[in-house]
N, C-alpha and C positions, 0 to 999 in steps of 0.2 A: 427127269434128268436134273432138275434144280434141287430136289429133296435131298440127295446125298451131300450136295455141297453145303446146304444150310445145316444139315446135321453135323457135319465136320466143323463148321464154323462155331455152332452151339457148343460142341465138345471142347473146342479150344478155349472159348470164353469161360466155360465152366471150370476148366483146369485152372485158369487165372483167378477165378472166384475162390476156389478151394485153396489154392496156394496163398492168396492174400488173407483168407481166414485163418490158416495155420500160422502165418507170420504174426498176425494180430494177437492170436491166442498165446503164441510164444512170448511176445513182448509184454502183454498183461501178466503172464505167469512170472516172468523175470522180475517186473517191477513189484508184484505182490511179494515175491520172496526177498527182495531186497528190502523192502520197507519192513517186513516182518523180522528179518534178521537185525536190522538196525534197532527195532523197538526192543528186541530181546537183549541186545547188547546194553542198551541203556537201562534196563531194569534188572541186571544181574545181581546187583548189591542193593537191595531195597532198604536194608537196615543201615546203611552207611550214612553218617551225617555229612553234611557239606563242610568243607574246610573253612575255619574261621580265619578271615583276613583282616589286616589293619593297615592303615596308611601312614607312612614315615612322615613325621612333622617337618623335616627339613626338605626333602625332595618330593614327596608326594607319591612315592613308589608304593604299590600295593603288594605286601608280602603276607605269607602265612603267619599267624600269630605266634606259632611255635618257633619260628625263625627270627622273630623280631627281637631287638634289644629294647627292653622295657626299663626306663629310668623314671622313677616317681610316677608310674601309671601311664607314662607317654611312650608310644611306640616310635622306634627309629629302625632304619635298616642296617645301620652299622655304627660302631663307636666313633668313627670319624664324623658322622652326622650328629651324633649327640654333642660332641665337642663344638662343632660348627654352630649348632643351635644355641648351646649354652653361651658361646661367645658373642652371639648376636642378641641374647636375652639374658644379660646378667641379673642376679637377684641380690 
């Protein structure tokens, strides 16, 4: 009389174990795909060189070297900062 009750309880517990295992597998698969996708995105352009940056002498702003105003080899972020720096450092 007790055997059918024990079997049904074991069946219920086994269902939860299987469900938990499926959820765990799904989470692990999701994380694996997410990490793999992020790694693929990061290495899409392996030949690309990092962007060269310089710091403005007046305000310290870091900008791409190609966008900087270079006066006598010194980088500035704008003409206004060139003028301000020259006003404070007369030669």
